[in-house]
VEXTOR-513690 format. One record per residue (C-alpha): x, y, z; residue number from 1. Coordinates in pm, 1 decimal. Example, Ala and Ser with C-alpha at 12.3 -4.5 7.8 and 13.67 -1.06 7.14 Angstrom:
<pts>
- x_y_z_zase
- 1230.0_-450.0_780.0_1 .
- 1367.0_-106.0_714.0_2 .
</pts>
This chain:
<pts>
- x_y_z_zase
- -6994.9_11115.8_-8442.6_1 .
- -7240.4_11036.8_-8720.0_2 .
- -7334.1_10707.2_-8880.8_3 .
- -7542.2_10681.4_-9194.3_4 .
- -7683.3_10328.3_-9173.3_5 .
- -7834.1_10151.0_-9474.7_6 .
- -7984.5_9805.0_-9499.9_7 .
- -7822.0_9628.8_-9793.9_8 .
- -7849.7_9298.1_-9976.0_9 .
- -7485.9_9345.2_-10073.2_10 .
- -7214.5_9605.9_-10031.6_11 .
- -6845.0_9623.6_-10105.9_12 .
- -6547.3_9858.5_-10100.3_13 .
- -6278.6_9848.6_-10367.2_14 .
- -5938.4_10019.4_-10341.7_15 .
- -5692.7_10007.0_-10633.9_16 .
- -5893.7_9731.1_-10807.5_17 .
- -5890.5_9515.8_-10489.5_18 .
- -6205.9_9438.9_-10290.9_19 .
- -6105.3_9522.7_-9932.9_20 .
- -6445.3_9469.7_-9769.0_21 .
- -6764.2_9291.1_-9872.6_22 .
- -7089.6_9184.1_-9704.2_23 .
- -7426.4_9037.0_-9793.1_24 .
- -7760.0_9093.9_-9616.0_25 .
- -7646.6_9339.4_-9353.6_26 .
- -7573.2_9703.9_-9280.4_27 .
- -7356.6_9951.8_-9466.5_28 .
- -7234.1_10211.6_-9216.5_29 .
- -7081.8_10536.4_-9340.9_30 .
- -6905.9_10682.2_-9035.6_31 .
- -6806.6_11044.8_-8975.0_32 .
- -6601.6_11177.7_-8683.9_33 .
- -6596.9_11532.1_-8547.8_34 .
- -6350.1_11712.9_-8320.9_35 .
- -6498.1_11639.0_-7978.3_36 .
- -6569.3_11266.8_-8030.1_37 .
- -6407.7_11017.7_-7793.5_38 .
- -6361.0_10642.1_-7760.6_39 .
- -6670.1_10643.6_-7537.3_40 .
- -6868.5_10812.0_-7816.4_41 .
- -6745.8_10547.1_-8062.7_42 .
- -6844.0_10265.8_-7826.3_43 .
- -7191.8_10405.7_-7763.1_44 .
- -7258.6_10465.9_-8132.3_45 .
- -7138.7_10112.0_-8211.1_46 .
- -7384.2_9973.4_-7955.3_47 .
- -7664.6_10183.7_-8093.8_48 .
- -7585.6_10083.9_-8453.4_49 .
- -7562.2_9710.9_-8379.4_50 .
- -7885.8_9712.5_-8177.7_51 .
- -8078.5_9934.3_-8422.4_52 .
- -8404.5_9761.2_-8517.1_53 .
- -8395.0_9856.8_-8884.5_54 .
- -8395.7_9511.4_-9048.8_55 .
- -8699.1_9303.9_-9151.3_56 .
- -8950.1_9224.2_-8874.7_57 .
- -8795.5_9499.1_-8657.7_58 .
- -8483.2_9292.8_-8603.9_59 .
- -8137.3_9435.1_-8540.7_60 .
- -7801.3_9317.7_-8670.7_61 .
- -7731.8_9185.1_-8320.8_62 .
- -8058.1_8985.3_-8324.1_63 .
- -7977.8_8795.1_-8642.7_64 .
- -7599.7_8819.1_-8671.1_65 .
- -7610.6_9041.5_-8978.7_66 .
- -7268.3_9165.4_-9092.3_67 .
- -7167.0_9530.5_-9112.4_68 .
- -6946.8_9711.0_-9362.6_69 .
- -6799.5_10024.5_-9200.2_70 .
- -6659.2_10296.8_-9426.4_71 .
- -6502.8_10615.9_-9290.9_72 .
- -6678.3_10917.7_-9441.4_73 .
- -6552.0_11261.3_-9337.8_74 .
- -6799.4_11421.8_-9578.3_75 .
- -7082.0_11346.3_-9334.1_76 .
- -6957.8_11659.5_-9158.1_77 .
- -6956.4_11870.2_-9473.6_78 .
- -7142.0_12200.1_-9464.0_79 .
- -7281.5_12330.1_-9792.3_80 .
- -7502.1_12611.0_-9660.9_81 .
- -7287.2_12890.0_-9804.4_82 .
- -7197.4_12915.4_-10168.8_83 .
- -7128.3_12615.2_-10388.9_84 .
- -6816.9_12480.3_-10218.5_85 .
- -6875.1_12281.6_-9898.8_86 .
- -6650.7_12323.5_-9599.2_87 .
- -6517.7_12024.6_-9406.3_88 .
- -6414.4_12215.1_-9092.3_89 .
- -6648.0_12014.9_-8867.0_90 .
- -6480.6_11687.7_-8967.2_91 .
- -6202.9_11571.1_-8737.7_92 .
- -5854.7_11560.1_-8893.5_93 .
- -5718.9_11217.5_-8985.3_94 .
- -5494.9_11175.7_-8675.9_95 .
- -5805.3_11223.7_-8456.5_96 .
- -6055.3_11040.0_-8674.6_97 .
- -5867.0_10722.3_-8764.4_98 .
- -5829.0_10588.3_-8407.3_99 .
- -6197.9_10660.8_-8342.4_100 .
- -6308.6_10477.4_-8656.9_101 .
- -6093.9_10186.1_-8535.9_102 .
- -6250.5_10212.0_-8188.1_103 .
- -6599.2_10198.7_-8344.3_104 .
- -6509.7_9883.1_-8539.7_105 .
- -6346.5_9722.3_-8235.4_106 .
- -6652.3_9801.8_-8021.3_107 .
- -6875.8_9629.1_-8277.4_108 .
- -6648.4_9323.4_-8283.6_109 .
- -6641.6_9314.3_-7903.5_110 .
- -7020.4_9280.5_-7916.0_111 .
- -6984.8_8980.7_-8148.5_112 .
- -7043.9_9156.3_-8480.8_113 .
- -6893.2_9043.8_-8809.3_114 .
- -6738.0_9361.5_-8948.7_115 .
- -6571.4_9440.7_-9279.3_116 .
- -6414.9_9780.7_-9343.4_117 .
- -6293.8_10016.2_-9607.7_118 .
- -5943.4_10161.3_-9596.8_119 .
- -5893.7_10488.3_-9411.1_120 .
- -5794.5_10786.8_-9632.1_121 .
- -5794.6_10573.5_-9946.9_122 .
- -5984.1_10657.0_-10263.8_123 .
- -6261.3_10399.3_-10224.1_124 .
- -6526.9_10278.6_-10463.5_125 .
- -6828.5_10189.1_-10249.7_126 .
- -7096.2_9975.8_-10409.1_127 .
- -7425.8_9884.3_-10244.2_128 .
- -7772.8_9754.3_-10311.0_129 .
- -8004.2_9919.3_-10060.2_130 .
- -8295.9_9712.2_-9930.3_131 .
- -8626.2_9877.6_-9853.4_132 .
- -8476.1_10128.6_-9897.5_133 .
- -8404.0_10191.2_-9533.0_134 .
- -8149.2_10457.6_-9443.8_135 .
- -8108.8_10623.9_-9105.3_136 .
- -7872.7_10888.7_-8968.3_137 .
- -7753.8_10822.3_-8613.7_138 .
- -7571.5_11095.5_-8429.1_139 .
- -7414.9_11129.9_-8085.9_140 .
</pts>
């Protein structure tokens, strides 16, 4: 499982002209799932993400109650090393990935996080204003 975490002053996800998730002053998390990920992997990565000291003054989202916007992103497992067309074979198929994205979000909420989400398998327009900029790839 991979999470690309960005500090943002604002971020939102729009699907079919409807804003389905929006945060201010928090973390945008693009989340990718691979074939051997489990609910335990999702829970551990959620803990790590929420406790990540990436915000101002080395604070974490859990320290200051910063919200998170979680967007599923199978392309984090894209491989473009050969040719010009990436392969997505390392990304878990939707029936495997969707419950693990949900488990990640539920694990964050169980820790007390305020979480907004995108919509799984939808064509999403993701908008963000990165702060810092600070972007980190977490992987388990």
